[in-house]
Each structure stands twice: as C-alpha cells, then as structure tokens.
N, C-alpha and C positions, 0 to 999 in steps of 0.2 A: 503493499500500501503505499501511496505516496506522502511523501510531507504537504502537498497541500488537502489530501485527503483527512492526512490528522489536521490538518489547521482545522479544519472545516466542524468537523467533528468537535473539538474542542468551542468550539465558539456555537457551535449548536446547542450544548452541554452549558456554556455559562448561561447563555438567552433561557435556557429551561427553567437553570432556580433563579433567576431577572424578573419570569414571570408576574405577574400581580395574582397568584393564586393567593385567598385567603382562606388563612384558618380556624376551621370551624371549633378546634380547642382551646382557644381562646378566652383571655375570663375579663369579667367587665377591669378587673384591677390592671389590666393596660391602660386603662383613660386615665386622665385628672380626675382627683377625688372628688371635685365636683362633678364631672359628669358621671361617676358612679355610683353618685347619692339620688341620684335624677330619677325616680319610678319610672318603670317599663311602657306603662299606661300612658306618661304625661307629654303628649302635645308638644313640640320644639315651638320655641318665638318665630319661626317663618310654616309652621303649621306641618314640617315633618313631623312623623313619628319617633321615636326612641327607638324601634330596633334598627330603625335603619343607620340612627346617627351610633348606637353599638358596633354596629357595622361595617360602616365606613372609621372606624375606629379599630379595628383588628387588623397584627401584618399583617406584612404580606410574608412568602413562605422564607422569601431573600431576606428579611428583617429578619425573621425569628432564629434561621439557622445562623447568621450572625451574631446572637442572644447565645451561642453554643458555647463560644469561646475558645479560646487555639485552640481546643481538641478536633476542632471540625478540618481541620487542614491536613491531618493526615484524612480521618476519612473522606475528604472531596479526594484525597488522593487513592482512594481504595476507590472508592468510584470511579475514575478516568484508568484505573487498570482493568475491575473489571471489562469495561467496557470493548477496550481496548483489543485487548485480548480475549473478550467473547465474540467480538467479532475478527481475530488473528485465525482464532480455535474455526470458529465457521467456512469458513473459505480454505483453510488449510483440510479442513477434516470431510470434503466434498469426495462421492464418493469417484469420480472422473480421477482425482488424481491419486489414491491412491490404488485405485482396479481399473484401470482407463478398460472401457470396454474391447475397441478396436486392436488395442495390445493382448487380452486373454485369446483374441483370435487371432491374428497374429501369429504368435507365437505357436501354439496348438499346431499351424499348418505344417511351420518351421520343426516341431519336433516331430511330427505322425515326416518324416521323409528317411529315411535311411540309405545311404548307411549315415549319420548324424553329422551333419558339418557342424563343429561347436563355437565356430566362428562368426559363423553368418549368425549364429545364434548371439553370441556375444554384441554382435551390430547392433542386432536389433535391440538387445535392451539397453544398448548405449544410446541409442538414439531416442528410447524412452524414458526417461528420468520420471524414477517411481517407485515407492517403497515395495513393490510386488515384485519390480525389473530388477533390484539392487538385492533381492532373494533370492532370485531365478539366477543372476549371473552368476553371484559364489558358487552354484548348486553347479553352472554348467564347467565353472572351473577347476571343478575337481571331478566329473565326472570319472573317467575314469580310473578313479579310486575307489575301493571296496565301498558295496551301498550301505554299509551304517555310517559312515565315516562322509558320506553323502547325503544323508540326514541327520548326524552332530550339525552340518553346514547348515545348511538349511535353517534349522534352528536352531543355534548362535544369529546369525545373521535375520529372525524372523525376531528374537527377545531383541538385536538392538532396531529395529526400526519402529516393534514396538515402545521400545523406552523415547524414542523420538514422536512419538505421537502424544505419549500422555508428559513429553518435558511442561511442556507451558500450560495445563491445565492443573498443574501443582500453582498455578498466580491466583487462579481461579479458589480453590482449596482455601487457601492460607487465607485471601478477602475474607473466606465467609467465615475464618476460624478469628482475624484479628476484628475486623471489623466491629462485632459487636462488643467486646474486649474495648475497645477505644472510647466506645461511645458508653460502660459502664464506667470505664475513669472519668471520663467530662461532667459525666452523671456526682461521682462520687468529688470529685473537686466543687460541683455547684451546691450539691451538700453540707460539703465545708465550709464556706463561704455564708450560707444560709443560715445554717444556724451559729457560728460564727455572730452572726452580726445580731443576732436573739441572743447571747450568755453578753453581748456589749451590755445590750438595755436595747438598741438603733430599731429591730422590729418588734421591743416588746410591745404587747396592747396593740397590734398593726396589723391585723391577718390578711391582710389585704398586703404586706411587702413579705409575709414569709410566703403564698399562696404565688407572686411573680417567682420568686424567688425559685422554689420546684417546680414551680412550671418549664421554667429556664433550663432547670438542670436538666430536666426529664428531653428536653431537646438533643441531644448527645445520645442518645441510649435507641429515639428512636428512628434517629438517623443513620446509625450504626448498623441496628435491624434490619434498615430501608435497602440496605447496600447489600449488606449478608445475606438474609434471604435468597434475590436472587443468582448471587455470587454460588451458590450451592443446589441450586436448581439448575442454573446451567453447568456445573463442575457434573452434574452426576447423570445431565442430557451429553454432555457428550464423552466420558466413561460408558456408556452406553453405549452410545455410535460405534465410540474404536472398537469397546466387545463385539461387537457383527462384522467390523470388519477384520480384527485379527481370526475371526474364527471361518470367515469365509478365506482370508489369506490360508489358512492350515487345509481348507477341501482344494486348491490352487495348489497349495506344497506337494500335497499326495497327492494328484492326480500323477501330477510331475515325473516326481519320485517314480510311479507307476509305469509313466511311459517310456522315459532311460533307463529302470530297470538291467535289460539287456546290453542294453550298450556300457551299462555300470561294468555286469558280468563280464563282457567283451573283454 
C-alpha cells in the first residue's frame, strides 16, 4: 500500500474522531451550575425547551475523548495499528495470493508429463511467487532424494510459510490485549485524581464534581474496549482463514507427493 493511501486512511480516522457526535451518557454536570439547576420542563427565555438546551450542552465525541487524558494517545496508536494491520492482512490473505488457481492448474499439467522436467517446474514456480509455489519449489529441488526426505522438506517449508502468514496477526492480538489495560490504567488514574479532590475537600458536598470526574475517568476504559473488541474479532477471523488456507495447502502438498512418488523412487 502506497504512502498516499496510508495518509488518506489517517486523515479519514481524524475526521471520524472529530465528527460532532453527541454522547448520550453525558450528564447535566457538564453544564454550568445555573443551567443544571433549571427544571427540565421549564422553557427558556426564547421559548426553547430545556431538553434542547441540555442536548446543546452535551460534549462532542472529540471533546469527550480529550478528557481521557494522556493515556488516550497510546489508545489512539492502538486503534491506528488495528486498522492498518487489518487492511494489510485482508489484502495479504486473499486466496488468490496464497493459492493462485492458474498456478495449480499449470503445475498439474507439468507434473503429469513423464519424465518430469524439474528445471521447467522450478522455472514455473519462480515465475508465480506465492506460498504454495515456494513449498513446491523446495520439494522439487529434493525430488531425487528418498520420499520421506521430500515429505520432511514440504513440512518444513509449509511451517515457514504458516509462520509468515501468522506474523502480522500478532499485532491484532497484541492490540486486543493491551488496549483494555491502557483503558483501565487511565480509569485508575482518573479515580485517584477524583478521590484526591474529595480528600482535600475540594469536592466535598459537591456531588456534581465527583460524578463528573468519575465519568471522565471511565472514558479511557470505554475507548480501550472499543479498540480491543474489534481487534480480537479480526484476529480470530484471520486465524480461521489461515487455518483453512493451510488445510488446502496440505491437501495440495499430499497430491504433489503422490504424483511425483515414482520419480522419487526412480
């Protein structure tokens, strides 16, 4: 993916975070004390209902996230990594890149010719770079070795390709694990600051100050879970897709070994 596409993705995320969404969970504590004391049913001076005034006083999503404090910045980083690597894995794990259908058909036609032209098969595999092509390429190079050695070569090459396929999925797993912990850290820090005000008497007798501090402290937990849950779902989806592709590669490798077994014995 080119740098222009990455830049466009980052700008899109910034626009999404800055969108003027309203948070339904905000309380009247965000409003000035005189506005919070106005009864809900009492109309305003210009005839606007009190509910509309409260809705106007609700913070936007961007404003609410700003109240999460410095812990929100690593959570933002986790969200960017999740989106970036999810796109990368979705592109890299396409079946056409792992198991090109045209490559399989061409290889079967080459393997079916006797005597087997190993140089031609190697050239064909090099011309179609893919995980399955690299596995077959390793096997063809040891074609005249004993059959158990060919099978061991295919197994080792397959294990290397599987590790490559799973490599970037670990980032999604890490995000799913770290993001909730970052959110919990931000909440604990916020609660410490909130109750420190109570201990010093700054919020004593002012329940609205205490409630405001608590709900602001919970912003980081909500943000961490919002990032972690999609990351965990994406990780499980990609791992299931990898297992399916690995199973298909195993079947093709077994078919290849059976087709060249006579060459190996010769």
